C-alpha positions in Angstrom: -33.1 -26.0 -5.9 -32.7 -24.0 -2.7 -31.7 -26.4 0.1 -31.8 -26.2 3.8 -30.6 -28.7 6.4 -31.9 -29.2 9.9 -29.5 -28.4 12.8 -29.7 -28.3 16.6 -27.9 -25.5 18.5 -25.8 -28.2 20.3 -24.5 -29.3 16.9 -22.8 -25.9 16.5 -22.1 -24.4 19.9 -18.7 -25.4 21.2 -17.6 -26.7 17.8 -15.9 -23.9 15.9 -15.7 -26.1 12.7 -19.4 -26.9 12.5 -20.7 -23.8 10.7 -18.2 -24.1 7.8 -18.7 -27.9 7.7 -22.5 -27.3 7.2 -21.9 -24.6 4.6 -19.5 -27.0 2.7 -22.4 -29.4 2.1 -23.6 -26.9 -0.5 -26.8 -25.9 1.3 -28.1 -22.3 1.3 -29.8 -22.3 4.6 -30.1 -24.0 8.0 -33.4 -24.7 9.8 -32.2 -24.3 13.4 -34.2 -25.5 16.4 -35.5 -22.7 18.6 -38.2 -24.7 20.4 -37.9 -28.5 20.5 -39.3 -31.6 22.2 -37.4 -34.0 24.4 -34.8 -36.1 22.5 -31.6 -38.1 22.7 -29.2 -37.2 19.9 -25.8 -38.1 18.6 -23.2 -35.4 18.0 -20.7 -37.5 16.0 -18.2 -34.7 15.2 -18.4 -32.5 18.3 -15.0 -32.0 20.0 -16.4 -32.4 23.5 -19.3 -34.9 23.5 -21.1 -37.6 21.6 -24.6 -37.7 23.1 -27.0 -34.9 24.0 -30.0 -35.8 26.2 -32.7 -33.1 26.0 -34.7 -34.1 29.0 -37.9 -32.2 28.1 -39.5 -29.9 25.6 -37.8 -26.5 25.9 -37.0 -23.2 24.2 -33.4 -22.4 23.4 -33.5 -18.7 24.0 -34.5 -16.3 26.9 -38.2 -15.8 26.9 -39.8 -12.4 27.3 -42.3 -10.9 29.7 -45.4 -12.1 27.7 -45.4 -15.2 30.0 -45.4 -13.4 33.3 -48.1 -14.9 35.6 -49.3 -17.5 33.0 -50.0 -21.1 34.0 -48.9 -22.5 30.6 -45.5 -21.2 29.6 -42.4 -22.6 27.8 -39.7 -24.3 29.8 -36.1 -23.2 29.6 -33.6 -25.8 28.5 -31.1 -27.5 30.8 -27.4 -27.8 30.3 -28.0 -29.2 26.8 -28.9 -25.7 25.4 -28.4 -23.1 28.1 -29.0 -19.4 27.8 -29.4 -18.1 24.3 -28.2 -21.3 22.7 -30.2 -20.5 19.5 -28.8 -17.0 19.2 -25.2 -18.2 19.6 -25.6 -20.9 17.0 -27.4 -18.7 14.6 -24.7 -16.0 14.7 -22.0 -18.6 14.0 -24.0 -20.1 11.1 -24.7 -16.7 9.6 -21.0 -16.0 9.9 -20.4 -19.0 7.5 -22.7 -17.4 4.9 -25.8 -19.4 5.7 -29.3 -18.0 6.0 -31.0 -19.1 9.3 -34.6 -20.0 9.7 -36.2 -21.1 13.0 -37.5 -24.6 13.6 -40.4 -24.5 16.1 -42.1 -27.6 17.6 -45.5 -26.7 19.0 -48.3 -29.2 20.0 -45.8 -31.9 21.1 -44.7 -31.5 24.7 -44.5 -34.3 27.2 -43.5 -32.1 30.2 -46.5 -29.8 29.6 -48.8 -32.9 29.8 -47.0 -34.3 32.8 -47.3 -31.0 34.8 -50.7 -30.0 33.5 -52.6 -33.3 32.7 -55.8 -31.4 31.9 -54.2 -30.0 28.8 -53.7 -33.4 27.2 -55.6 -35.3 24.6 -57.8 -38.0 26.2 -58.8 -41.0 24.1 -62.2 -42.8 24.2 -60.9 -45.2 26.9 -59.9 -42.3 29.2 -56.2 -42.6 28.6 -54.3 -39.3 28.5 -51.5 -38.6 25.9 -49.2 -36.3 27.8 -47.1 -35.7 24.7 -50.2 -34.3 22.9 -51.7 -31.0 24.0 -55.4 -30.8 23.0 -55.4 -28.0 20.4 -59.1 -27.3 21.0 -58.6 -26.0 24.6 -58.6 -22.1 24.7 -55.7 -21.9 27.1 -53.6 -24.3 25.1 -54.4 -22.5 21.8 -53.3 -19.1 23.4 -50.1 -20.8 24.6 -49.3 -22.3 21.2 -50.0 -19.1 19.4 -47.7 -17.0 21.6 -45.0 -19.7 21.5 -45.2 -19.7 17.7 -44.6 -16.0 17.5 -41.9 -15.8 20.1 -39.9 -18.9 19.0 -40.3 -18.1 15.3 -39.2 -14.5 15.3 -35.7 -14.7 16.7 -33.0 -12.0 16.0 -31.3 -12.7 12.6 -33.8 -15.3 11.5 -35.2 -14.8 8.0 -38.1 -17.2 8.3 -39.6 -20.1 10.3 -40.9 -23.6 9.9 -43.7 -24.5 12.3 -43.9 -28.2 13.1 -46.7 -30.0 15.0 -49.2 -27.2 14.4 -52.2 -29.4 14.6 -53.5 -32.5 16.3 -51.1 -35.1 17.7 -52.3 -38.7 18.3 -51.1 -42.1 19.5 -48.2 -42.3 17.0 -45.5 -40.9 19.3 -42.2 -42.6 19.9 -42.0 -42.7 23.7 -39.1 -44.0 25.8 -38.8 -47.8 25.3 -41.9 -47.6 23.1 -44.1 -50.8 23.1 -47.1 -49.9 21.1 -46.4 -51.6 17.8 -47.9 -55.0 18.7 -51.2 -54.2 16.9 -51.3 -52.6 13.5 -54.0 -50.0 13.8 -53.7 -48.5 10.3 -55.0 -45.1 9.3 -58.5 -45.7 10.6 -57.4 -47.0 13.9 -54.9 -44.2 14.4 -57.7 -41.6 13.8 -60.1 -43.3 16.2 -57.3 -43.5 18.9 -56.6 -39.8 18.3 -60.2 -38.6 18.9 -60.1 -36.4 22.1 -62.6 -36.6 24.8 -61.4 -33.8 27.1 -64.2 -31.5 28.4 -63.6 -29.0 25.6 -63.8 -31.6 22.9 -66.9 -33.3 24.4 -68.6 -29.9 24.2 -67.4 -29.5 20.7 -68.9 -32.8 19.6 -72.2 -31.6 21.2 -72.0 -28.6 19.0 -71.8 -30.9 16.0 -74.9 -32.8 17.1 -73.2 -35.7 18.8 -73.5 -37.1 22.3 -70.0 -37.5 23.6 -70.7 -40.6 25.7 -72.4 -42.3 22.8 -69.5 -41.4 20.6 -66.9 -42.7 23.0 -68.8 -46.0 23.1 -69.0 -46.1 19.3 -65.3 -45.5 19.1 -64.4 -48.3 21.5 -66.8 -50.7 19.7 -65.2 -49.8 16.4 -61.7 -50.4 17.7 -62.5 -53.8 19.2 -61.9 -55.8 16.0 -58.6 -54.1 15.5 -57.3 -55.2 19.0 -58.1 -58.8 17.9 -56.0 -58.3 14.7 -58.9 -58.1 12.3 -57.8 -54.7 10.9 -59.7 -53.4 7.8 -57.9 -50.3 6.8 -59.0 -48.3 3.7 -58.3 -45.0 5.5 -61.2 -42.6 5.8 -63.8 -44.9 4.2 -63.1 -47.4 7.0 -63.7 -44.7 9.6 -67.0 -43.9 7.9 -67.9 -47.6 7.8 -67.1 -48.1 11.5 -68.8 -44.9 12.9 -71.3 -44.3 10.2 -70.8 -41.4 7.7 -72.7 -38.7 9.6 -70.9 -39.3 12.9 -67.5 -39.6 11.2 -68.1 -36.4 9.3 -69.2 -34.6 12.5 -66.0 -35.6 14.4 -63.9 -34.4 11.5 -65.7 -31.1 11.2 -64.9 -30.4 14.8 -61.3 -31.4 14.6 -60.6 -29.9 11.2 -62.1 -26.6 12.3 -60.0 -26.4 15.4 -56.8 -27.2 13.5 -57.5 -24.7 10.7 -58.3 -21.8 13.0 -55.2 -22.5 15.2 -53.0 -22.5 12.1 -54.5 -19.2 11.0 -54.0 -17.7 14.4 -50.4 -18.9 14.8 -49.4 -17.7 11.4 -51.0 -14.4 11.9 -49.2 -14.0 15.3 -45.9 -14.8 13.6 -46.5 -12.3 10.8 -47.5 -9.6 13.4 -44.2 -10.1 15.2 -41.9 -10.5 12.2 -40.2 -8.1 9.9 -41.3 -7.6 6.3 -40.5 -10.5 4.1 -40.3 -13.1 6.9 -41.1 -16.5 5.5 -43.6 -18.8 7.3 -43.8 -22.5 6.4 -45.7 -25.4 8.0 -44.7 -29.0 8.2 -47.7 -30.6 6.7 -49.5 -33.7 5.4 -52.2 -33.2 2.7 -54.8 -35.4 4.6 -56.6 -33.3 7.2 -57.4 -36.2 9.5 -53.8 -37.3 9.8 -52.0 -36.5 13.1 -48.5 -35.9 14.2 -45.4 -33.7 13.5 -46.6 -33.1 10.0 -50.0 -31.7 10.7 -52.9 -32.8 8.6 -54.1 -29.8 6.5 -56.3 -28.9 3.6 -53.7 -28.0 0.9 -55.8 -25.1 -0.6 -56.5 -23.6 2.8 -53.0 -23.9 4.2 -51.4 -22.4 1.1 -53.8 -19.4 1.5 -52.5 -18.9 5.0 -48.7 -19.7 5.0 -46.0 -19.0 2.4 -45.7 -22.8 1.8 -45.2 -26.2 3.4 -42.5 -28.7 4.2 -43.7 -32.1 3.1 -42.4 -35.5 4.4 -40.8 -37.4 1.5 -38.8 -40.1 3.3 -41.2 -42.7 2.0 -41.6 -41.2 -1.4 -42.7 -38.0 -3.0 -46.4 -38.7 -3.5 -47.5 -36.3 -0.8 -46.2 -33.3 -2.8 -48.8 -33.6 -5.6 -51.9 -32.4 -3.6 -50.0 -29.3 -2.6 -48.6 -28.6 -6.1 -52.2 -28.5 -7.4 -52.8 -25.4 -5.2 -49.4 -23.7 -5.4 -49.0 -20.2 -6.6 -45.9 -18.8 -8.3 -44.4 -17.7 -5.0 -45.4 -20.8 -3.0 -42.6 -22.7 -1.3 -43.1 -26.5 -1.6 -40.1 -28.1 0.2 -39.5 -31.8 0.0 -38.2 -33.1 3.3 -35.7 -36.0 2.7 -33.9 -38.0 5.3 -30.2 -38.2 4.6 -29.2 -40.2 7.8 -28.6 -43.8 6.7 -29.0 -45.1 10.2 -32.4 -43.6 10.4 -33.7 -45.1 7.2 -32.4 -42.2 5.0 -30.9 -42.6 1.5 -28.2 -40.0 1.0 -26.8 -42.0 -2.0 -30.0 -41.4 -4.0 -30.4 -37.7 -3.0 -29.9 -36.4 -6.5 -32.5 -38.8 -8.0 -34.9 -38.2 -5.1 -34.5 -34.4 -5.6 -35.2 -34.7 -9.3 -38.3 -36.7 -8.7 -39.5 -34.2 -6.1 -38.9 -31.3 -8.6 -41.1 -33.2 -11.2 -43.9 -33.3 -8.7 -43.7 -29.6 -8.0 -41.1 -29.2 -5.2 -39.3 -25.8 -5.3 -36.9 -26.5 -2.4 -35.3 -29.3 -0.4 -35.0 -29.9 3.3 -32.4 -32.4 4.5 -32.8 -34.2 7.8 -30.3 -33.9 9.5 -26.8 -32.5 9.2 -25.9 -32.9 12.9 -27.0 -36.5 13.1 -25.5 -37.8 9.9 -22.3 -39.8 9.6 -19.3 -38.5 7.7 -20.1 -40.9 4.9 -23.7 -39.6 4.7 -22.5 -36.0 4.5 -20.0 -36.9 1.8 -22.9 -38.3 -0.3 -24.9 -35.1 0.4 -22.0 -32.9 -0.8 -21.7 -35.0 -4.0 -25.4 -34.9 -4.7 -25.7 -31.1 -4.1 -22.6 -30.4 -6.1 
């Protein structure tokens, strides 16, 4: 199976041995971050440092003039990835015989929300989620579409993986996160993700809902969950709490906004890319799910993109709904964590890959060569060998 591992530019730049060390794993490709959210990351083998703190969401290349005069625009990185950090790393990795694809984070940007609060998702209580741009807002959609095209199509890249191309909700690991005290389940997470910014309030109206009445209904539905009386059967619980017509109307608004954004972003990438450029989405086969792996309709997304990258750290069950709609050329990549300290299981990689193949996976993604220990990488080499 064709295999790619995720890499940050700072894993490579300043470490002459990094490209060949990655290639020695037995992977064919690297998925290299060109636009990424804030993070704190280990660099356990870098000759000059051990910790990188990416203070805010940023792009790792020089932007072009498409952003001149625009209110919403990408932020340059600080000293963790200066200049054309992506280009420097990509050239070194290609020199080691590896294909390079871009890794683009889209609707996940805390600095954007801090500097432009009106762009953020607003929940039924009026709380803003600065990490979650509302993907229904026209200006935000234009920003995300242009960012997708620019960050995806970098010199020398043969394809891209678009992450967070959909709704983001409450489930975001913030600094010193303290939100796990109440288990909300799938239903609670959906209700807490419903946006009540002016654009979404208008959108609910177009679906026949009164936004104020909906916000009250959402708060009432959540009240038992705050008291620990969670009843979580997923979407049927949302229908029970809101009533089936209301639940369906909220989902129609949100699913429609996500689908059309995905269509627009992929089209913008294709328009900017050379022939044969591969476009994949990080995706979850349940449309109402939020987060880095955007909730999608499998049949629809596979008619738009060349394939999907599917989270498989907790098992491979999410592959099956995509496999049902795959065509012969569809890429169905199983994303497996191989960092033991982050809950990964590099020792079972061969068995996990075989199980993924049985469920329709055509490729593997390994998270993450730059973060893994030497022992984890040795297990990856053995499994891929």
